[in-house]
TIVO-411203 format. One record per residue: residue in three letters; x, y, z of N, C-alpha, C in turn. Coordinates in steps of 0.2 Angstrom, whole numbers, padded with zeros to 4 digits, always signed. Example, Ala and Ser with C-alpha at 12.3 -4.5 7.8 and 13.67 -1.06 7.14 Angstrom:
// residues 2
ALA+0066-0028+0039+0062-0022+0039+0066-0016+0039
SER+0064-0011+0035+0068-0005+0036+0064+0000+0039
This chain:
// residues 413
UNK-0016-0045+0001-0008-0041-0001-0008-0035+0005
UNK-0001-0037+0006+0003-0033+0012+0005-0027+0009
UNK+0004-0021+0013+0006-0015+0011+0013-0013+0013
UNK+0017-0017+0018+0023-0016+0021+0027-0022+0018
UNK+0031-0021+0015+0036-0025+0010+0044-0023+0009
UNK+0047-0028+0008+0055-0026+0006+0056-0026-0001
UNK+0058-0021-0003+0059-0020-0010+0066-0017-0012
UNK+0070-0022-0014+0078-0021-0016+0080-0020-0009
UNK+0080-0024-0004+0082-0025+0004+0080-0017+0007
UNK+0075-0012+0005+0073-0008+0009+0066-0010+0010
UNK+0063-0009+0018+0056-0008+0018+0052-0003+0014
UNK+0047-0005+0012+0043+0002+0008+0037+0001+0013
UNK+0033+0007+0013+0025+0008+0014+0022+0008+0008
UNK+0018+0004+0004+0015+0004-0001+0022+0006-0007
UNK+0022+0012-0010+0027+0011-0016+0033+0017-0014
UNK+0032+0019-0008+0036+0023-0005+0043+0020+0001
UNK+0049+0021-0001+0055+0019+0004+0052+0023+0009
UNK+0052+0020+0016+0050+0022+0023+0057+0026+0024
UNK+0063+0024+0022+0068+0028+0024+0069+0035+0021
UNK+0064+0036+0014+0064+0043+0011+0060+0047+0017
UNK+0055+0045+0020+0051+0049+0023+0054+0050+0030
UNK+0058+0046+0033+0063+0047+0040+0067+0052+0037
UNK+0071+0052+0032+0076+0058+0030+0073+0065+0029
UNK+0066+0064+0025+0061+0070+0024+0058+0073+0031
UNK+0056+0068+0035+0051+0071+0040+0055+0069+0047
UNK+0061+0067+0047+0064+0065+0053+0059+0060+0058
UNK+0063+0057+0063+0060+0053+0067+0059+0056+0076
UNK+0057+0051+0078+0051+0046+0078+0045+0048+0074
UNK+0043+0043+0069+0037+0047+0064+0032+0039+0065
UNK+0026+0041+0064+0021+0035+0063+0018+0037+0055
UNK+0020+0031+0052+0018+0030+0047+0011+0025+0044
UNK+0007+0027+0041+0002+0024+0040+0000+0024+0032
UNK-0003+0016+0031-0003+0015+0025-0011+0015+0024
UNK-0014+0020+0018-0021+0021+0017-0024+0015+0013
UNK-0018+0012+0009-0022+0005+0006-0026-0001+0012
UNK-0020+0000+0016-0021-0007+0022-0027-0004+0025
UNK-0027+0001+0027-0036+0004+0031-0042+0003+0026
UNK-0041+0005+0018-0046+0004+0015-0047-0006+0015
UNK-0042-0009+0014-0042-0017+0014-0046-0018+0019
UNK-0042-0016+0024-0045-0020+0033-0054-0019+0032
UNK-0054-0012+0031-0061-0010+0032-0068-0013+0027
UNK-0064-0014+0021-0070-0015+0016-0069-0026+0018
UNK-0063-0029+0020-0065-0034+0021-0069-0037+0027
UNK-0070-0033+0031-0075-0033+0036-0081-0032+0034
UNK-0083-0026+0031-0089-0024+0029-0093-0030+0023
UNK-0087-0033+0020-0089-0040+0014-0093-0044+0019
UNK-0091-0046+0024-0093-0051+0030-0100-0050+0030
UNK-0102-0045+0032-0109-0043+0034-0113-0040+0028
UNK-0112-0043+0021-0116-0040+0018-0123-0045+0018
UNK-0129-0042+0015-0135-0046+0017-0139-0044+0024
UNK-0136-0040+0027-0139-0039+0032-0139-0031+0036
UNK-0145-0028+0038-0142-0022+0040-0138-0021+0045
UNK-0133-0017+0044-0128-0016+0047-0124-0009+0047
UNK-0120-0007+0052-0117+0000+0052-0111-0003+0055
UNK-0105-0001+0051-0099-0002+0054-0097+0006+0059
UNK-0096+0005+0065-0096+0012+0067-0087+0012+0070
UNK-0082+0013+0067-0075+0013+0068-0075+0016+0075
UNK-0070+0013+0080-0068+0016+0086-0062+0021+0086
UNK-0065+0026+0088-0060+0032+0086-0054+0032+0091
UNK-0056+0029+0096-0051+0029+0103-0044+0025+0099
UNK-0044+0022+0094-0038+0017+0091-0034+0021+0087
UNK-0037+0024+0084-0033+0030+0080-0037+0036+0077
UNK-0037+0043+0079-0041+0048+0079-0038+0054+0077
UNK-0033+0051+0072-0030+0057+0069-0036+0060+0062
UNK-0036+0065+0061-0042+0069+0057-0042+0065+0050
UNK-0036+0065+0047-0035+0062+0041-0036+0054+0040
UNK-0036+0052+0045-0038+0043+0046-0045+0043+0047
UNK-0048+0049+0050-0055+0050+0051-0059+0050+0044
UNK-0054+0054+0040-0059+0056+0034-0058+0051+0029
UNK-0053+0047+0028-0053+0041+0025-0060+0038+0027
UNK-0060+0035+0033-0064+0031+0035-0072+0033+0034
UNK-0074+0039+0035-0079+0043+0032-0082+0042+0025
UNK-0075+0042+0021-0076+0043+0013-0077+0034+0012
UNK-0076+0031+0016-0078+0023+0014-0084+0022+0016
UNK-0087+0026+0020-0095+0025+0024-0096+0023+0029
UNK-0091+0024+0033-0090+0022+0041-0093+0025+0045
UNK-0097+0023+0049-0099+0027+0055-0093+0028+0061
UNK-0095+0029+0067-0090+0030+0072-0093+0029+0078
UNK-0087+0026+0083-0090+0024+0090-0085+0029+0093
UNK-0087+0034+0099-0084+0037+0102-0085+0036+0108
UNK-0080+0040+0112-0081+0040+0121-0080+0046+0123
UNK-0080+0051+0119-0079+0059+0124-0081+0064+0117
UNK-0082+0071+0122-0085+0076+0118-0080+0079+0113
UNK-0072+0076+0115-0067+0079+0110-0067+0075+0103
UNK-0068+0066+0105-0069+0062+0099-0075+0064+0094
UNK-0080+0066+0099-0086+0068+0094-0083+0076+0089
UNK-0081+0077+0093-0079+0086+0088-0073+0084+0083
UNK-0070+0079+0084-0064+0077+0079-0068+0074+0072
UNK-0072+0069+0075-0076+0065+0069-0081+0071+0065
UNK-0084+0074+0069-0088+0081+0064-0083+0084+0059
UNK-0076+0086+0062-0072+0091+0060-0071+0086+0052
UNK-0069+0079+0055-0068+0076+0049-0072+0073+0043
UNK-0079+0077+0044-0084+0075+0040-0089+0068+0042
UNK-0089+0067+0048-0092+0062+0049-0100+0063+0050
UNK-0103+0059+0048-0111+0059+0049-0114+0056+0054
UNK-0117+0064+0059-0119+0062+0066-0124+0056+0065
UNK-0128+0054+0062-0133+0049+0060-0130+0043+0060
UNK-0122+0043+0060-0119+0034+0060-0115+0036+0065
UNK-0116+0040+0072-0111+0040+0078-0114+0038+0083
UNK-0110+0032+0087-0113+0029+0094-0108+0032+0098
UNK-0113+0034+0105-0107+0039+0111-0107+0031+0116
UNK-0102+0029+0118-0101+0025+0123-0097+0027+0129
UNK-0096+0024+0135-0090+0026+0139-0097+0028+0147
UNK-0094+0026+0153-0098+0026+0159-0098+0033+0160
UNK-0092+0038+0160-0094+0045+0162-0096+0050+0159
UNK-0099+0051+0154-0101+0057+0150-0103+0062+0153
UNK-0101+0068+0153-0102+0074+0158-0109+0076+0154
UNK-0112+0081+0157-0118+0086+0156-0116+0088+0149
UNK-0111+0091+0149-0108+0096+0144-0108+0089+0136
UNK-0105+0085+0138-0104+0080+0132-0112+0078+0130
UNK-0116+0077+0135-0122+0073+0132-0126+0078+0129
UNK-0125+0084+0131-0129+0091+0127-0127+0092+0119
UNK-0120+0091+0119-0116+0091+0113-0119+0085+0108
UNK-0118+0080+0111-0122+0075+0108-0129+0074+0105
UNK-0133+0076+0110-0142+0077+0108-0142+0084+0101
UNK-0138+0089+0104-0139+0094+0099-0136+0091+0092
UNK-0132+0088+0091-0129+0086+0085-0134+0080+0081
UNK-0138+0077+0086-0142+0072+0085-0138+0067+0082
UNK-0135+0063+0086-0130+0057+0085-0137+0051+0084
UNK-0133+0045+0080-0138+0040+0082-0141+0037+0088
UNK-0136+0036+0093-0138+0034+0099-0133+0035+0103
UNK-0135+0036+0111-0131+0034+0116-0130+0029+0120
UNK-0125+0025+0121-0123+0019+0127-0127+0020+0133
UNK-0129+0019+0137-0131+0019+0144-0129+0015+0147
UNK-0124+0017+0152-0120+0011+0156-0121+0012+0162
UNK-0126+0014+0165-0130+0013+0172-0136+0018+0172
UNK-0140+0015+0179-0147+0020+0180-0147+0025+0182
UNK-0141+0028+0184-0140+0034+0185-0138+0039+0178
UNK-0135+0037+0174-0132+0039+0168-0140+0040+0163
UNK-0144+0035+0164-0151+0034+0160-0154+0040+0164
UNK-0154+0043+0170-0158+0049+0173-0156+0055+0170
UNK-0148+0055+0170-0144+0062+0169-0146+0062+0162
UNK-0146+0057+0156-0147+0057+0150-0155+0061+0149
UNK-0159+0057+0152-0167+0058+0152-0169+0066+0153
UNK-0165+0069+0157-0164+0075+0162-0163+0081+0156
UNK-0156+0079+0153-0155+0084+0149-0157+0084+0142
UNK-0160+0079+0140-0165+0078+0134-0172+0083+0135
UNK-0174+0082+0140-0180+0087+0144-0179+0094+0142
UNK-0173+0094+0146-0169+0100+0146-0169+0105+0138
UNK-0166+0102+0136-0165+0102+0128-0169+0103+0124
UNK-0176+0100+0125-0182+0098+0121-0180+0093+0115
UNK-0174+0088+0116-0171+0086+0110-0173+0078+0113
UNK-0175+0073+0109-0177+0066+0112-0170+0064+0112
UNK-0169+0060+0116-0161+0054+0117-0163+0048+0116
UNK-0160+0046+0109-0161+0038+0108-0154+0036+0112
UNK-0156+0030+0114-0152+0028+0119-0153+0019+0117
UNK-0147+0016+0118-0147+0009+0120-0144+0006+0126
UNK-0144+0001+0129-0141+0001+0137-0135-0006+0135
UNK-0129-0004+0137-0124-0008+0137-0125-0013+0142
UNK-0124-0019+0140-0123-0025+0143-0118-0027+0146
UNK-0116-0029+0152-0111-0031+0154-0111-0039+0154
UNK-0110-0044+0150-0111-0052+0149-0110-0055+0154
UNK-0104-0051+0158-0099-0056+0164-0096-0063+0159
UNK-0092-0060+0154-0088-0066+0150-0082-0065+0152
UNK-0077-0069+0150-0070-0070+0150-0068-0070+0143
UNK-0064-0063+0141-0062-0064+0134-0054-0067+0133
UNK-0052-0068+0138-0045-0071+0136-0041-0066+0133
UNK-0041-0060+0137-0036-0056+0134-0032-0052+0140
UNK-0029-0048+0137-0026-0043+0144-0029-0041+0147
UNK-0028-0041+0156-0034-0039+0161-0035-0031+0159
UNK-0030-0026+0156-0032-0020+0154-0036-0019+0150
UNK-0038-0023+0145-0042-0023+0140-0047-0027+0139
UNK-0049-0029+0145-0056-0033+0146-0061-0029+0148
UNK-0067-0030+0147-0071-0025+0147-0077-0028+0149
UNK-0079-0035+0148-0085-0037+0148-0086-0041+0155
UNK-0081-0041+0160-0083-0045+0166-0087-0041+0172
UNK-0092-0045+0177-0095-0042+0181-0091-0037+0186
UNK-0083-0038+0187-0078-0034+0191-0077-0028+0187
UNK-0079-0027+0181-0077-0022+0176-0082-0016+0179
UNK-0080-0011+0176-0083-0002+0178-0090-0003+0171
UNK-0089-0005+0164-0095-0005+0160-0100-0008+0160
UNK-0104-0005+0158-0111-0008+0157-0115-0011+0163
UNK-0120-0013+0161-0126-0015+0167-0126-0023+0166
UNK-0125-0026+0173-0124-0033+0173-0130-0037+0170
UNK-0129-0042+0163-0136-0044+0162-0141-0047+0166
UNK-0139-0048+0171-0146-0051+0176-0149-0047+0179
UNK-0146-0040+0177-0151-0033+0179-0152-0029+0175
UNK-0152-0031+0169-0153-0025+0163-0160-0025+0160
UNK-0164-0029+0163-0172-0029+0159-0175-0022+0164
UNK-0173-0023+0170-0176-0016+0173-0175-0010+0169
UNK-0168-0010+0169-0166-0004+0166-0169-0002+0159
UNK-0169-0007+0154-0172-0005+0149-0181-0004+0148
UNK-0182-0008+0154-0190-0006+0154-0190+0002+0155
UNK-0185+0003+0160-0185+0011+0164-0185+0015+0158
UNK-0181+0014+0152-0180+0018+0148-0185+0017+0143
UNK-0190+0014+0142-0195+0015+0138-0202+0019+0141
UNK-0200+0019+0147-0204+0024+0151-0203+0031+0151
UNK-0196+0032+0153-0194+0040+0153-0197+0044+0149
UNK-0199+0050+0150-0199+0057+0146-0194+0057+0143
UNK-0192+0060+0136-0187+0063+0135-0181+0056+0130
UNK-0184+0051+0132-0179+0046+0131-0183+0041+0125
UNK-0179+0039+0119-0181+0034+0114-0176+0028+0116
UNK-0180+0022+0118-0177+0016+0118-0175+0013+0113
UNK-0169+0011+0111-0168+0008+0103-0165+0000+0102
UNK-0160-0002+0109-0158-0006+0109-0154-0008+0115
UNK-0151-0014+0113-0143-0016+0118-0139-0017+0116
UNK-0133-0018+0118-0126-0018+0116-0121-0023+0122
UNK-0116-0022+0119-0111-0025+0124-0104-0024+0121
UNK-0097-0023+0124-0091-0024+0121-0089-0027+0127
UNK-0085-0034+0126-0081-0038+0132-0074-0036+0131
UNK-0070-0033+0126-0064-0031+0127-0060-0031+0121
UNK-0054-0032+0120-0049-0029+0115-0044-0034+0114
UNK-0042-0036+0107-0037-0040+0107-0040-0048+0107
UNK-0045-0050+0107-0047-0057+0106-0046-0060+0100
UNK-0044-0065+0103-0043-0069+0096-0046-0077+0094
UNK-0050-0078+0100-0056-0084+0098-0062-0081+0098
UNK-0066-0086+0093-0074-0082+0093-0079-0086+0100
UNK-0075-0088+0104-0079-0092+0108-0082-0087+0113
UNK-0078-0081+0116-0081-0076+0121-0085-0072+0118
UNK-0085-0070+0110-0090-0067+0108-0098-0072+0108
UNK-0096-0078+0104-0102-0083+0106-0108-0082+0112
UNK-0103-0083+0116-0107-0083+0122-0108-0076+0126
UNK-0106-0072+0124-0109-0063+0125-0115-0062+0121
UNK-0115-0066+0115-0121-0065+0109-0126-0070+0112
UNK-0126-0075+0115-0131-0080+0117-0135-0076+0124
UNK-0129-0072+0127-0133-0069+0134-0137-0061+0130
UNK-0135-0059+0126-0139-0054+0122-0145-0057+0119
UNK-0145-0061+0116-0151-0064+0114-0156-0066+0118
UNK-0153-0070+0124-0157-0072+0130-0161-0066+0132
UNK-0159-0060+0135-0161-0054+0136-0166-0051+0131
UNK-0163-0050+0124-0168-0048+0119-0176-0052+0120
UNK-0174-0058+0121-0180-0062+0120-0186-0061+0127
UNK-0182-0060+0134-0185-0058+0137-0189-0052+0137
UNK-0184-0046+0133-0189-0040+0133-0194-0040+0128
UNK-0194-0043+0121-0199-0044+0117-0204-0048+0121
UNK-0204-0052+0126-0208-0055+0130-0211-0051+0134
UNK-0208-0045+0135-0212-0040+0141-0215-0034+0134
UNK-0215-0035+0129-0216-0030+0123-0210-0024+0122
UNK-0205-0026+0124-0201-0020+0122-0197-0024+0117
UNK-0195-0018+0110-0192-0021+0105-0188-0018+0103
UNK-0182-0023+0101-0176-0021+0099-0173-0020+0091
UNK-0172-0012+0092-0169-0011+0084-0163-0011+0083
UNK-0158-0011+0088-0152-0012+0087-0149-0015+0090
UNK-0143-0018+0089-0140-0024+0092-0131-0022+0091
UNK-0128-0019+0096-0123-0014+0095-0119-0020+0100
UNK-0114-0023+0095-0109-0030+0098-0102-0028+0098
UNK-0100-0019+0098-0094-0019+0100-0089-0020+0094
UNK-0083-0019+0097-0076-0022+0092-0074-0029+0097
UNK-0066-0028+0097-0063-0032+0099-0060-0037+0096
UNK-0060-0038+0090-0058-0043+0086-0050-0042+0087
UNK-0046-0048+0087-0038-0047+0087-0035-0046+0080
UNK-0029-0045+0082-0025-0046+0075-0018-0048+0078
UNK-0015-0051+0073-0008-0054+0072-0001-0048+0072
UNK+0000-0048+0081+0006-0046+0080+0014-0049+0081
UNK+0013-0056+0083+0018-0060+0082+0015-0066+0081
UNK+0013-0072+0085+0012-0078+0084+0005-0079+0083
UNK+0001-0074+0086-0005-0076+0086-0010-0078+0081
UNK-0014-0081+0082-0020-0083+0077-0027-0082+0078
UNK-0027-0075+0076-0034-0071+0077-0039-0075+0074
UNK-0045-0074+0076-0052-0076+0073-0052-0073+0066
UNK-0056-0076+0062-0056-0073+0056-0061-0068+0055
UNK-0062-0063+0053-0069-0058+0051-0074-0062+0050
UNK-0074-0068+0045-0079-0071+0043-0082-0077+0049
UNK-0077-0078+0051-0080-0083+0056-0085-0077+0063
UNK-0080-0073+0063-0085-0069+0069-0092-0067+0066
UNK-0090-0065+0059-0098-0062+0058-0102-0068+0057
UNK-0101-0074+0056-0107-0080+0055-0111-0079+0061
UNK-0110-0081+0067-0115-0080+0074-0119-0074+0074
UNK-0116-0069+0071-0119-0062+0073-0124-0061+0067
UNK-0122-0063+0062-0127-0062+0057-0134-0068+0057
UNK-0132-0073+0060-0138-0076+0062-0143-0074+0068
UNK-0139-0070+0071-0144-0068+0077-0147-0061+0075
UNK-0143-0057+0071-0146-0052+0068-0153-0054+0064
UNK-0153-0060+0061-0158-0063+0057-0164-0065+0062
UNK-0164-0068+0067-0167-0071+0072-0171-0065+0075
UNK-0167-0060+0076-0169-0055+0081-0173-0049+0075
UNK-0171-0050+0069-0174-0044+0064-0172-0037+0066
UNK-0165-0037+0068-0162-0031+0071-0155-0027+0067
UNK-0154-0022+0068-0150-0019+0064-0141-0019+0067
UNK-0137-0021+0065-0132-0024+0068-0126-0017+0068
UNK-0124-0014+0075-0118-0009+0076-0113-0013+0078
UNK-0108-0012+0074-0099-0015+0075-0096-0009+0077
UNK-0090-0009+0080-0086-0006+0083-0079-0007+0083
UNK-0077-0008+0077-0069-0011+0077-0064-0005+0077
UNK-0059-0006+0079-0054-0002+0079-0048-0005+0077
UNK-0046-0008+0080-0038-0011+0080-0038-0016+0074
UNK-0044-0018+0072-0045-0025+0065-0043-0017+0059
UNK-0047-0013+0060-0047-0009+0054-0038-0004+0053
UNK-0036-0001+0059-0028+0002+0058-0023-0001+0060
UNK-0025-0007+0066-0018-0010+0068-0012-0011+0065
UNK-0015-0014+0059-0009-0018+0054-0006-0013+0048
UNK-0009-0005+0049-0009-0002+0045-0004+0004+0047
UNK+0000+0004+0052+0004+0008+0055+0011+0005+0058
UNK+0017+0008+0054+0023+0008+0058+0024+0014+0063
UNK+0030+0012+0066+0033+0017+0069+0040+0019+0068
UNK+0042+0022+0065+0050+0022+0062+0054+0026+0068
UNK+0059+0024+0069+0065+0027+0075+0071+0026+0071
UNK+0075+0030+0074+0082+0033+0072+0087+0028+0079
UNK+0092+0024+0077+0096+0022+0082+0102+0029+0082
UNK+0102+0029+0090+0106+0033+0094+0112+0031+0095
UNK+0113+0025+0098+0120+0022+0099+0119+0014+0101
UNK+0124+0011+0101+0121+0004+0104+0128+0005+0109
UNK+0124+0000+0116+0130-0001+0121+0129-0007+0123
UNK+0135-0009+0128+0133-0016+0131+0136-0015+0138
UNK+0131-0019+0142+0132-0018+0150+0131-0025+0152
UNK+0138-0027+0153+0139-0034+0157+0137-0039+0151
UNK+0139-0038+0146+0139-0043+0140+0131-0043+0137
UNK+0127-0038+0140+0119-0036+0138+0120-0032+0132
UNK+0117-0032+0127+0117-0028+0122+0111-0023+0121
UNK+0112-0017+0121+0107-0012+0121+0107-0009+0116
UNK+0101-0007+0110+0101-0003+0104+0095+0002+0107
UNK+0099+0008+0109+0096+0014+0111+0092+0019+0104
UNK+0086+0020+0105+0083+0023+0099+0081+0030+0102
UNK+0078+0033+0097+0076+0040+0098+0068+0040+0098
UNK+0065+0036+0098+0057+0033+0100+0058+0031+0109
UNK+0054+0032+0112+0053+0030+0118+0046+0029+0121
UNK+0045+0028+0128+0038+0026+0129+0032+0030+0129
UNK+0035+0037+0129+0031+0042+0128+0027+0042+0121
UNK+0032+0038+0115+0027+0040+0110+0024+0034+0108
UNK+0025+0028+0111+0023+0021+0109+0023+0018+0117
UNK+0017+0018+0118+0016+0016+0128+0015+0008+0128
UNK+0012+0004+0122+0009-0001+0124+0013-0007+0126
UNK+0020-0006+0124+0024-0012+0128+0025-0010+0135
UNK+0025-0004+0136+0026-0002+0145+0020-0004+0148
UNK+0014-0003+0146+0008-0003+0148+0005-0009+0148
UNK+0005-0013+0143+0003-0020+0142+0007-0024+0141
UNK+0013-0024+0142+0019-0028+0140+0018-0032+0133
UNK+0015-0027+0129+0014-0029+0122+0020-0030+0118
UNK+0021-0035+0114+0026-0036+0110+0023-0035+0102
UNK+0029-0033+0098+0029-0030+0091+0036-0032+0089
UNK+0035-0035+0083+0040-0037+0078+0044-0029+0077
UNK+0050-0029+0077+0055-0024+0076+0059-0026+0069
UNK+0061-0022+0066+0064-0024+0060+0067-0018+0057
UNK+0073-0019+0054+0080-0014+0051+0075-0013+0045
UNK+0074-0007+0044+0073-0004+0038+0077-0005+0030
UNK+0083-0006+0032+0087-0009+0027+0090-0016+0029
UNK+0089-0021+0025+0093-0027+0027+0099-0028+0023
UNK+0103-0030+0026+0112-0033+0024+0112-0038+0025
UNK+0113-0042+0019+0113-0052+0021+0120-0052+0025
UNK+0124-0048+0022+0130-0048+0027+0131-0048+0032
UNK+0126-0045+0036+0127-0043+0044+0124-0048+0047
UNK+0128-0050+0053+0126-0056+0056+0122-0053+0064
UNK+0115-0056+0065+0112-0053+0070+0114-0056+0077
UNK+0113-0052+0081+0113-0056+0088+0107-0051+0092
UNK+0105-0056+0098+0099-0053+0102+0101-0045+0105
UNK+0097-0041+0106+0098-0036+0109+0091-0034+0111
UNK+0092-0028+0117+0086-0026+0119+0085-0019+0116
UNK+0080-0017+0113+0078-0011+0109+0075-0005+0114
UNK+0079+0000+0118+0076+0003+0123+0077+0012+0120
UNK+0073+0015+0122+0072+0022+0123+0076+0026+0128
UNK+0075+0033+0127+0079+0037+0130+0077+0040+0136
UNK+0069+0037+0138+0066+0040+0144+0068+0036+0150
UNK+0070+0041+0156+0071+0038+0161+0068+0033+0166
UNK+0064+0028+0163+0061+0024+0166+0063+0017+0162
UNK+0064+0011+0167+0065+0005+0165+0062+0001+0162
UNK+0054+0003+0162+0048+0000+0158+0051+0003+0151
UNK+0054+0009+0147+0056+0012+0142+0058+0007+0136
UNK+0057+0001+0135+0059-0004+0131+0055-0007+0126
UNK+0056-0007+0120+0051-0010+0114+0051-0017+0114
UNK+0057-0020+0117+0059-0028+0115+0065-0030+0117
UNK+0065-0036+0121+0070-0040+0124+0072-0045+0118
UNK+0078-0046+0118+0080-0051+0115+0079-0052+0107
UNK+0078-0045+0104+0077-0044+0099+0083-0046+0093
UNK+0082-0051+0087+0089-0052+0083+0090-0047+0079
UNK+0094-0044+0079+0096-0039+0074+0103-0037+0072
UNK+0105-0035+0067+0113-0033+0064+0115-0029+0068
UNK+0122-0028+0067+0124-0022+0071+0123-0016+0068
UNK+0120-0010+0073+0117-0004+0069+0122+0002+0071
UNK+0122+0004+0066+0125+0012+0068+0123+0018+0069
UNK+0124+0022+0073+0120+0029+0074+0116+0033+0067
UNK+0111+0032+0067+0107+0035+0061+0103+0030+0058
UNK+0104+0024+0059+0101+0019+0056+0093+0017+0057
UNK+0089+0015+0054+0083+0016+0056+0080+0008+0056
UNK+0074+0008+0062+0070+0003+0064+0063+0004+0063
UNK+0060-0002+0062+0053+0000+0061+0051-0005+0066
UNK+0045-0001+0070+0041-0006+0074+0034-0006+0071
UNK+0033-0013+0071+0028-0015+0064+0020-0015+0070
UNK+0014-0014+0064+0007-0016+0067+0006-0011+0074
UNK+0008-0004+0072+0006+0000+0078+0000+0007+0076
UNK-0003+0005+0070-0009+0009+0070-0013+0010+0074
UNK-0015+0005+0079-0020+0008+0086-0018+0007+0090
UNK-0019+0012+0094-0015+0012+0101-0009+0015+0101
UNK-0007+0019+0097+0000+0020+0095+0001+0028+0097
UNK-0001+0034+0092+0000+0038+0094-0006+0042+0099
UNK-0010+0039+0099-0017+0041+0104-0016+0041+0110
UNK-0009+0037+0113-0007+0036+0119-0002+0039+0120
UNK+0001+0044+0116+0008+0046+0116+0007+0053+0121
UNK+0011+0054+0124+0012+0060+0129+0018+0063+0128
UNK+0020+0069+0132+0026+0073+0132+0029+0072+0139
UNK+0030+0066+0141+0033+0063+0148+0040+0064+0147
UNK+0044+0067+0151+0051+0069+0150+0051+0076+0146
UNK+0046+0080+0145+0046+0085+0141+0050+0083+0134
UNK+0045+0077+0131+0048+0076+0125+0042+0077+0120
UNK+0043+0082+0115+0039+0082+0110+0034+0075+0106
UNK+0030+0076+0106+0024+0071+0102+0028+0071+0094
UNK+0028+0064+0092+0030+0063+0085+0026+0065+0080
UNK+0029+0065+0074+0025+0067+0067+0021+0060+0066
UNK+0016+0062+0061+0012+0055+0057+0012+0058+0050
UNK+0011+0053+0046+0011+0052+0038+0007+0048+0035
UNK+0002+0049+0031-0001+0045+0027+0002+0044+0020
UNK+0003+0038+0017+0005+0035+0012+0000+0034+0007
UNK+0000+0035+0000-0006+0034-0004-0001+0032-0010
UNK-0001+0026-0011+0004+0024-0017+0011+0026-0016
UNK+0012+0030-0020+0019+0032-0021+0020+0040-0019
UNK+0014+0041-0016+0015+0047-0012+0015+0048-0005
UNK+0017+0054-0001+0015+0053+0006+0014+0061+0009
UNK+0012+0061+0014+0010+0068+0015+0010+0068+0024
UNK+0013+0073+0027+0012+0075+0034+0006+0075+0036
UNK+0002+0070+0041-0003+0074+0042-0005+0075+0049
UNK+0000+0075+0054+0002+0079+0060+0009+0080+0061
UNK+0010+0087+0061+0016+0090+0062+0020+0088+0067
UNK+0027+0088+0067+0031+0084+0075+0028+0090+0080
UNK+0028+0088+0086+0029+0095+0089+0035+0099+0091
UNK+0036+0103+0094+0042+0108+0095+0043+0108+0104
UNK+0049+0110+0104+0050+0113+0112+0044+0119+0114
UNK+0043+0123+0109+0039+0128+0112+0032+0127+0112
UNK+0028+0121+0108+0022+0117+0110+0020+0114+0116
UNK+0028+0112+0118+0027+0108+0127+0027+0114+0131
UNK+0027+0121+0130+0026+0126+0136+0020+0130+0134
UNK+0016+0128+0128+0011+0131+0126+0006+0132+0132
UNK+0002+0137+0134-0003+0138+0139+0001+0137+0146
UNK+0006+0137+0146+0008+0138+0153+0011+0145+0154
UNK+0011+0146+0162+0015+0153+0163+0020+0152+0168
């Protein structure tokens, strides 16, 4: 079931006309569907029934407290990459025993915070980090459970900015050099070695890169077992792509099949870190038309959302469907560039989008922006960040207030 649909010519989120939200809350505004988040999470969880597993939602995809509470209520764990994300998860009621801390540059303060909260484990990404964690664990007299993040040197066939598993990337320990650091982790005082893992990138639409990475992890696990080192957890990250335009992403069931087979062969607990797959299709960004203009026969639709509100098109060249909130059959569409008011040429949401004539105040919806949307927002050009709204059935609630000009200068002198 899809939870963003037209009814009587107007786009709805679940049972709420999104125009009603825009008129009440203003624009730009992010709107999330609680039913979509639930469906996406449960669909993935169902694929892993029958084996020990924990789905640790990737907080960086969408870190709103209400979204995190929704997922905690579904039984999710959480993958975090900062002390701030850990603080958010704990405030949202997340279980510390289901939190995994990844990232190449954890500070001493962040490590201490994680150890005091007794999280499930930290993903170690370098020998230097392993030594730092061991030192902090001894200092706090709290054992540190760690897994070693492996860089399997796999080409994920995704945008270079979101590829994370090749030897030229900063992430993890190269798979050919990993045995030594895993063995070191078993010897260090203060460290409890619990497993290995990897993360090869995001928005991956084929199963073959995952299978290649999995084979390298299995090979490493076999070598470690031969050396007497046991693997309790296999953290396989996230990265499953979704459909934005014409992509044909791998299904969760196809993705799950080789992982479940590996888990049974290794006798280990699988950790998954999905983000985009859970929340990407659960959000839209609603924006109002400011005006239309033509430059040398080029049609521009200028809207009140901008690259500071939604960065993916400028950062990754990402393309999203852009739909009029109200469909009028009599209107004749023509190509237009949908642009924002920020003083950058990159402030463009789409080129050549087929849209009807649009008057000031009419609404457009950028689709599938639930992941890496608000979390990448900024106040560039001194623009307040937008509001966020959650829809549940025929009701909606503001889950983040729109920032004000006063908010922009708070803390400055």
